C-alpha positions as CSV (number, residue, x, y, z in Angstrom):
1,M,0.0,0.0,0.0
2,Q,1.4,3.4,-1.0
3,M,1.0,5.2,2.3
4,S,3.3,6.7,5.0
5,P,4.7,3.9,7.3
6,D,3.7,6.0,10.3
7,V,0.1,6.1,9.2
8,E,0.1,2.4,8.5
9,R,1.5,1.6,11.9
10,R,-1.3,3.6,13.5
11,A,-3.9,1.2,12.1
12,R,-5.3,-2.1,13.3
13,S,-8.1,-4.3,12.0
14,L,-11.2,-4.7,14.1
15,N,-12.3,-7.9,12.4
16,E,-10.9,-10.6,10.2
17,Q,-12.8,-9.6,7.0
18,P,-10.8,-8.8,3.9
19,V,-10.7,-5.6,1.9
20,N,-13.2,-6.0,-1.0
21,P,-11.1,-5.6,-4.1
22,A,-14.2,-5.0,-6.3
23,G,-15.6,-2.2,-4.1
24,R,-16.4,1.3,-5.4
25,A,-15.3,3.4,-2.5
26,V,-13.6,3.4,0.9
27,I,-15.8,4.7,3.7
28,Y,-14.2,6.8,6.3
29,W,-16.4,6.9,9.4
30,M,-15.2,10.2,10.9
31,Q,-15.7,10.3,14.7
32,N,-12.9,11.8,16.8
33,S,-10.7,13.4,14.1
34,Q,-13.0,16.0,12.6
35,R,-10.5,17.7,10.3
36,A,-9.4,17.6,6.7
37,D,-5.7,17.9,7.3
38,A,-3.1,16.1,9.5
39,N,-5.6,13.3,9.9
40,P,-4.0,9.8,9.8
41,A,-7.4,8.0,9.5
42,L,-8.3,10.1,6.5
43,D,-4.8,9.6,5.0
44,F,-5.1,5.9,5.5
45,A,-8.6,5.9,3.8
46,V,-7.3,7.9,0.8
47,A,-4.2,5.8,0.4
48,L,-6.3,2.6,0.5
49,A,-8.8,4.1,-2.0
50,N,-6.0,5.2,-4.3
51,E,-4.5,1.7,-4.3
52,H,-7.9,0.3,-5.5
53,G,-8.6,3.2,-7.9
54,V,-11.7,4.3,-6.0
55,G,-13.0,7.4,-4.2
56,V,-13.5,8.2,-0.5
57,V,-16.8,8.8,1.2
58,V,-16.6,10.5,4.6
59,Y,-19.5,9.5,6.8
60,V,-20.4,11.5,10.0
61,A,-23.2,10.4,12.3
62,L,-24.8,13.3,14.1
63,D,-25.7,11.2,17.1
64,A,-27.6,13.2,19.8
65,T,-28.6,10.1,21.8
66,M,-25.5,10.2,23.9
67,R,-25.6,11.6,27.4
68,H,-25.0,15.4,27.7
69,A,-25.8,16.2,24.1
70,T,-26.1,19.9,24.7
71,A,-26.3,22.9,22.4
72,R,-22.9,24.0,23.7
73,A,-21.1,20.8,22.5
74,F,-23.1,20.3,19.4
75,S,-22.9,23.9,18.1
76,F,-19.2,23.7,18.5
77,M,-19.0,20.4,16.7
78,L,-21.4,21.4,13.9
79,D,-19.8,24.7,13.1
80,G,-16.4,22.9,13.0
81,L,-17.8,20.2,10.7
82,R,-19.0,22.9,8.2
83,E,-15.4,24.0,7.7
84,T,-14.1,20.4,7.5
85,A,-16.8,19.3,5.0
86,A,-16.0,22.2,2.7
87,A,-12.3,21.5,2.8
88,L,-12.9,17.8,2.0
89,Q,-15.3,18.5,-0.8
90,Q,-12.8,20.8,-2.3
91,R,-10.4,17.8,-2.5
92,G,-13.0,15.7,-4.2
93,V,-14.0,13.7,-1.1
94,R,-17.7,13.1,-0.8
95,V,-19.1,13.9,2.7
96,I,-22.4,12.5,4.1
97,M,-23.7,13.6,7.4
98,S,-26.8,11.9,8.8
99,C,-29.1,11.8,11.8
100,E,-29.3,8.0,11.5
101,P,-28.1,5.8,14.4
102,P,-24.3,5.5,14.0
103,V,-24.0,1.7,13.4
104,A,-27.0,1.5,11.1
105,G,-25.9,4.6,9.2
106,V,-22.3,3.5,8.5
107,L,-23.4,-0.1,7.5
108,R,-26.0,1.2,5.1
109,R,-23.5,3.6,3.5
110,A,-21.0,0.7,3.1
111,R,-23.8,-1.3,1.3
112,D,-24.9,1.6,-0.8
113,C,-21.3,2.3,-2.0
114,D,-20.4,-1.4,-2.3
115,A,-17.4,-0.4,-0.1
116,C,-13.9,-1.8,-0.2
117,A,-13.5,-1.2,3.5
118,I,-14.5,1.0,6.4
119,V,-11.8,3.1,8.1
120,T,-12.6,4.9,11.4
121,D,-10.9,6.7,14.2
122,L,-9.7,5.4,17.5
123,S,-11.2,6.9,20.7
124,P,-10.7,5.4,24.2
125,L,-14.2,5.9,25.5
126,R,-16.5,3.0,26.2
127,R,-19.4,4.0,24.0
128,G,-17.3,4.7,20.9
129,R,-15.4,1.4,21.3
130,R,-18.7,-0.5,21.6
131,L,-20.2,1.1,18.4
132,R,-17.0,0.5,16.4
133,Q,-17.0,-3.2,17.4
134,E,-20.7,-3.6,16.5
135,V,-19.8,-2.4,13.0
136,A,-16.8,-4.6,12.8
137,D,-18.8,-7.7,14.0
138,T,-21.6,-7.0,11.4
139,A,-19.8,-5.7,8.3
140,P,-18.8,-8.3,5.7
141,L,-15.7,-6.3,4.9
142,A,-12.6,-5.0,6.6
143,V,-13.1,-2.4,9.4
144,I,-9.8,-0.6,10.2
145,E,-9.3,1.7,13.2
146,V,-6.6,4.4,13.0
147,D,-5.2,6.3,16.0
148,G,-5.0,9.9,14.9
149,D,-5.5,11.7,18.2
150,H,-2.3,10.8,20.1
151,V,1.3,11.7,19.3
152,V,2.4,8.1,20.3
153,P,-0.3,5.6,19.3
154,L,-2.2,4.6,22.4
155,R,-1.9,0.8,21.9
156,L,1.9,0.9,22.0
157,I,1.9,1.6,25.7
158,G,0.4,-1.8,26.2
159,R,-1.1,-1.5,29.7
160,E,-2.5,0.9,32.2
161,Q,0.2,3.2,33.7
162,W,-0.1,4.3,37.3
163,A,1.2,7.9,37.1
164,A,3.0,10.4,34.9
165,R,6.3,9.2,36.3
166,T,5.6,5.7,34.9
167,I,4.3,6.6,31.5
168,R,6.8,9.5,30.9
169,P,9.9,7.3,30.2
170,V,7.9,5.0,27.9
171,L,6.6,8.0,25.9
172,H,10.0,9.6,25.8
173,R,11.6,6.4,24.5
174,L,9.0,6.1,21.7
175,L,8.7,9.8,20.8
176,P,11.7,10.0,18.4
177,D,9.8,7.5,16.1
178,W,6.6,9.6,16.1
179,L,7.4,13.2,16.6
180,H,7.6,14.1,12.9
181,S,5.0,14.9,10.2
182,P,4.1,12.0,7.9
183,E,3.5,12.7,4.2
184,S,-0.3,12.9,3.4
185,P,-1.7,11.6,0.0
186,R,-3.5,14.5,-1.7
187,S,-5.0,13.1,-4.9
188,V,-8.3,11.2,-4.7
189,H,-10.4,9.4,-7.2
190,P,-14.1,10.5,-7.7
191,A,-16.4,9.1,-5.1
192,P,-19.7,7.3,-6.1
193,T,-22.9,9.2,-5.7
194,G,-26.4,8.0,-4.8
195,G,-27.8,6.3,-1.7
196,D,-29.1,9.5,-0.2
197,S,-31.4,9.3,2.8
198,D,-34.1,11.4,4.4
199,A,-31.9,11.4,7.5
200,D,-29.0,13.1,5.6
201,V,-28.1,16.7,6.5
202,N,-26.9,19.3,4.1
203,L,-24.8,21.6,6.3
204,A,-24.5,24.2,3.6
205,A,-28.3,24.6,3.4
206,T,-29.1,24.3,7.1
207,T,-28.5,26.7,10.0
208,T,-26.9,25.5,13.2
209,A,-30.0,26.5,15.1
210,D,-32.3,24.4,12.8
211,L,-29.9,21.5,13.2
212,L,-29.9,21.7,17.0
213,A,-33.7,21.7,16.9
214,R,-33.8,18.7,14.5
215,L,-31.4,16.8,16.7
216,A,-33.4,17.7,19.8
217,V,-30.3,18.5,21.9
218,D,-30.4,20.0,25.4
219,M,-30.9,23.7,24.7
220,T,-30.5,24.7,28.4
221,V,-26.7,24.7,28.0
222,P,-26.1,27.5,25.4
223,P,-22.9,27.8,23.3
224,A,-19.8,29.2,25.0
225,H,-18.4,32.0,22.9
226,D,-14.9,31.9,24.4
227,A,-13.7,29.5,21.8
228,P,-14.8,30.0,18.2
229,P,-15.1,26.6,16.6
230,G,-13.3,25.1,13.6
231,P,-9.9,24.1,12.4
232,A,-9.1,27.7,11.2
233,A,-9.9,29.1,14.7
234,A,-7.8,26.3,16.2
235,E,-4.9,27.3,14.0
236,A,-5.3,30.9,14.9
237,R,-5.4,30.0,18.6
238,L,-2.3,28.0,18.2
239,S,-0.4,30.8,16.5
240,A,-1.4,33.3,19.2
241,F,-0.3,30.9,21.9
242,L,3.1,30.2,20.3
243,A,3.7,34.0,20.0
244,S,2.6,35.1,23.4
245,G,1.6,32.2,25.6
246,L,4.4,29.7,25.2
247,P,7.2,32.1,26.1
248,G,7.2,32.1,29.9
249,Y,4.8,29.1,30.0
250,A,6.7,27.2,32.7
251,D,6.4,30.1,35.2
252,R,3.0,31.6,34.3
253,R,0.7,28.6,34.2
254,R,-0.8,29.4,37.6
255,Q,-1.4,33.0,37.0
256,T,-5.1,34.1,36.8
257,D,-5.1,34.1,33.0
258,G,-2.2,31.8,32.9
259,A,-0.3,30.8,29.8
260,G,-2.9,28.2,28.8
261,S,-3.1,27.4,25.2
262,G,-6.9,27.4,24.9
263,L,-6.6,24.4,22.5
264,S,-8.4,21.8,24.7
265,P,-11.8,22.1,22.9
266,Y,-10.2,21.8,19.5
267,L,-8.3,18.7,20.5
268,R,-11.4,17.3,22.1
269,F,-13.4,17.5,18.9
270,G,-10.5,16.6,16.7
271,Q,-10.5,20.0,15.0
272,M,-6.7,20.1,15.5
273,S,-4.0,17.4,15.4
274,P,-2.1,16.9,18.7
275,L,0.9,16.0,16.5
276,R,0.6,19.3,14.7
277,V,0.6,21.1,18.0
278,A,3.5,19.2,19.4
279,L,5.7,19.8,16.3
280,A,4.9,23.5,16.3
281,A,5.8,23.8,20.0
282,R,9.0,21.7,19.5
283,D,10.1,24.0,16.8
284,A,9.1,27.3,18.5
285,D,11.9,29.7,19.4
286,V,11.3,29.7,23.1
287,P,13.3,28.8,26.2
288,P,13.7,25.0,26.6
289,D,11.9,25.0,30.0
290,D,8.8,26.5,28.4
291,R,8.8,24.0,25.6
292,A,9.3,21.1,28.0
293,A,6.5,22.2,30.3
294,F,4.0,22.5,27.5
295,L,4.9,19.2,25.8
296,E,4.6,17.6,29.3
297,E,1.0,18.7,29.4
298,L,0.2,18.0,25.7
299,I,1.8,14.6,25.4
300,V,2.6,13.0,28.9
301,R,-0.5,14.2,30.8
302,R,-2.9,14.1,27.9
303,E,-1.8,10.6,26.8
304,L,-1.8,9.4,30.4
305,A,-5.5,10.4,30.5
306,S,-6.2,8.4,27.4
307,N,-4.2,5.5,28.7
308,F,-6.4,5.4,31.9
309,V,-9.6,5.5,30.0
310,Y,-8.5,2.9,27.4
311,Y,-7.1,0.3,29.8
312,N,-9.4,0.8,32.9
313,A,-13.0,-0.1,32.2
314,Q,-14.0,1.6,35.5
315,Y,-12.7,5.0,34.5
316,D,-16.0,6.7,35.5
317,R,-16.4,4.9,38.8
318,L,-14.7,4.8,42.2
319,D,-13.6,1.2,41.4
320,G,-11.3,2.8,38.8
321,L,-9.1,4.3,41.6
322,P,-5.9,2.8,42.9
323,D,-6.2,0.5,45.9
324,W,-4.8,3.0,48.4
325,A,-7.3,5.7,47.3
326,S,-10.3,3.3,47.4
327,S,-9.3,2.0,50.8
328,T,-8.7,5.4,52.4
329,L,-12.0,6.8,51.0
330,A,-13.9,3.7,52.3
331,R,-12.5,4.3,55.8
332,H,-13.8,7.9,55.8
333,A,-17.1,7.2,54.0
334,D,-19.1,8.1,57.1
335,D,-17.2,11.2,58.1
336,A,-19.2,14.3,58.8
337,R,-19.2,16.8,56.0
338,P,-18.8,20.5,56.8
339,A,-21.5,21.3,54.2
340,V,-23.6,19.3,51.8
341,Y,-25.0,20.7,48.5
342,S,-27.3,19.2,45.9
343,R,-26.4,18.8,42.3
344,D,-28.6,21.7,41.4
345,E,-27.0,24.0,44.0
346,F,-23.5,23.1,42.6
347,A,-24.7,23.8,39.1
348,A,-26.1,27.2,40.0
349,A,-22.9,28.2,41.9
350,E,-24.8,28.4,45.2
351,T,-22.3,27.3,47.8
352,H,-20.8,29.3,50.7
353,D,-17.4,29.5,49.0
354,P,-16.7,32.5,46.7
355,I,-13.8,30.7,45.0
356,W,-15.8,27.6,44.2
357,N,-18.7,29.7,43.0
358,A,-16.4,31.8,40.8
359,A,-15.0,28.6,39.2
360,Q,-18.5,27.3,38.5
361,R,-19.5,30.6,36.9
362,E,-16.4,30.5,34.7
363,L,-17.4,27.0,33.6
364,L,-21.0,28.1,32.9
365,A,-19.9,31.1,30.9
366,R,-16.7,29.9,29.1
367,G,-17.1,26.1,29.0
368,R,-13.8,25.7,30.9
369,I,-12.2,26.5,34.3
370,H,-8.7,27.7,34.8
371,N,-6.5,24.6,35.2
372,Y,-5.4,25.4,38.7
373,V,-8.8,26.4,40.0
374,R,-10.3,23.3,38.5
375,M,-8.5,21.1,41.0
376,Y,-9.9,23.1,43.9
377,W,-13.3,22.9,42.2
378,G,-13.2,19.1,42.2
379,K,-11.8,18.7,45.7
380,K,-14.6,20.8,47.2
381,I,-17.3,18.7,45.5
382,I,-15.8,15.7,47.4
383,E,-15.9,17.7,50.7
384,W,-19.5,18.9,50.2
385,S,-21.2,15.8,48.9
386,S,-23.0,13.3,51.2
387,T,-21.0,10.4,49.8
388,H,-17.9,9.9,47.7
389,A,-19.9,8.1,45.0
390,E,-22.3,11.1,44.8
391,A,-19.4,13.5,44.6
392,L,-17.9,11.6,41.6
393,A,-21.3,11.5,39.9
394,T,-21.8,15.2,40.5
395,A,-18.3,16.3,39.3
396,L,-18.7,14.2,36.1
397,W,-22.2,15.5,35.5
398,L,-21.0,19.1,35.8
399,N,-17.9,18.6,33.7
400,D,-19.6,16.6,30.9
401,R,-22.6,18.9,30.8
402,F,-20.9,22.3,30.8
403,A,-17.3,21.9,29.7
404,L,-16.5,22.1,26.0
405,D,-13.9,19.3,26.5
406,G,-16.3,17.2,28.6
407,R,-17.1,13.6,27.7
408,S,-13.4,13.1,27.0
409,A,-10.5,11.1,28.4
410,N,-9.1,14.3,29.8
411,G,-12.3,15.1,31.5
412,F,-12.8,11.8,33.2
413,T,-9.1,11.7,34.3
414,N,-9.1,15.3,35.6
415,V,-12.1,14.5,37.8
416,Q,-10.7,11.1,39.0
417,W,-7.4,12.8,39.9
418,C,-9.3,14.7,42.6
419,F,-10.1,11.3,44.1
420,G,-6.5,10.1,44.0
421,K,-6.0,8.8,40.5
422,H,-2.4,9.3,39.3
423,D,-1.5,10.9,42.7
424,R,0.0,9.6,45.9
425,P,-1.1,9.5,49.6
426,W,-0.9,12.7,51.6
427,A,-1.6,13.6,55.2
428,E,-4.8,12.1,56.6
429,R,-7.9,14.4,56.9
430,P,-11.6,13.9,57.4
431,V,-13.6,12.9,54.4
432,F,-10.5,12.6,52.2
433,G,-8.4,10.2,54.2
434,T,-5.0,10.4,52.6
435,V,-6.3,11.7,49.3
436,R,-4.9,15.2,48.6
437,W,-6.9,18.1,50.1
438,M,-6.9,21.7,48.9
439,S,-7.6,24.8,51.0
440,E,-8.5,28.4,50.3
441,K,-5.3,29.5,52.1
442,G,-3.2,27.2,49.8
443,M,-5.0,28.7,46.8
444,A,-4.3,32.2,47.9
445,A,-0.6,31.5,48.4
446,K,-0.2,30.2,44.8
447,F,-2.8,32.0,42.8
448,D,-4.0,35.5,42.2
449,L,-7.4,35.0,43.8
450,K,-8.2,38.7,44.0
451,T,-8.1,39.2,40.2
452,Y,-10.0,35.9,39.7
453,L,-12.8,36.7,42.1
454,G,-13.0,40.2,40.6
455,R,-13.7,38.6,37.2
456,W,-15.9,35.6,38.2
457,G,-17.1,36.2,41.7
458,A,-20.5,37.9,42.5
459,P,-20.1,41.3,44.2
460,A,-21.1,39.9,47.6
461,E,-18.4,37.3,47.4
462,A,-15.5,39.6,46.6
463,T,-13.7,38.7,49.9
464,P,-10.0,39.5,50.4
465,C,-7.5,36.8,49.4
466,G,-7.1,34.2,52.2
467,A,-10.2,35.3,54.1
468,T,-13.0,32.9,54.8
469,Q,-16.7,33.6,55.2
470,T,-17.6,30.4,57.1
471,G,-14.7,29.2,59.1
472,L,-15.0,25.9,57.4
473,L,-11.6,26.0,55.7
């Protein structure tokens, strides 16, 4: 097959069916990698199609049956897909978007096109893996999964890693083989037409508002305007970060506005390649410490999160924690809580704590929380919930519902970190046991709370840094 060896090594078959040599197209079932460039799964599909002298059909299932299908998440995705679809069509790739159930939709398109094979993305989450395997178990032709959303292919790690310190040397050993840009095939053969369905969506002729209504998503969580969607916006955000955010990144990450890249939503929806970001950061003219600090977050921490979700089936349950964390939380299950809030009170930012309320308001408005404050946000949900299981369910519900990068490996792992995942035992405390605890005084010592509360706190909550209103902390 005439394709980059790097792309070929990112692929694996999900069944034992052969490629149909008499097929009329290769179907690329686009899921995680919603972009037209720097997309290994698309490159694999084009190279396979070129080998057989056929075209490529990109199929996207607009599936609003998943949990937390909100206007915030879907408007970001749909507006990004408009840009991606236009770029693909300009290359001669046919794009079909449909409201059909994902498995039925991709199998029908494979039949209609008499496909050679189905190529799809890898994602570590349980639901996507189940849907892909259903297609592979049903389709009478090869179904091939390609990992395009990690710098080092996820499967090469081989097993669950327990912390950044264990996965870091593995990634650093493998990185020289992967930290370069593979050549992408550009020419494509004409794709077959026909097989249209009433469930198909013409993005060019449909507004996002009409699509949200047709998909019946949850309209109570409106779009967040902090991050304009799409690959072009992602590229602009990256350029701005490289120019003004990456210099000094190692020292400024905990400042109120920090040196955060703002790329998380684009990586979450596959509107930008993590390899593309890594290469740009590696080649940036910045101090080595800044480059190393950012690549630690982008590669080590991000791929540690995917490793957890991929290899630990309990990634959204307390059973997914290490034994020491599970044991210490169990011993403190009946400890008295200093305050207990309902899920709705948390969602409305109606706690006694101005810092926590400010963090929640930022999440509601922007679809994200400053990285350092987010840790405090999660820790206090544990402290103010009636049980640890309820705290985990509440934190995941808030994150998946309101965060633009919710329902992702990063989201699940960031929440589970608050319960001890990828951490170590600390001094014993009520409710937490030896799981790390965070206080307002600790926050004030390391973070510019005054500026943060001035931006996101309600006027009545604008207390001085380090002060407490309740004496609970």
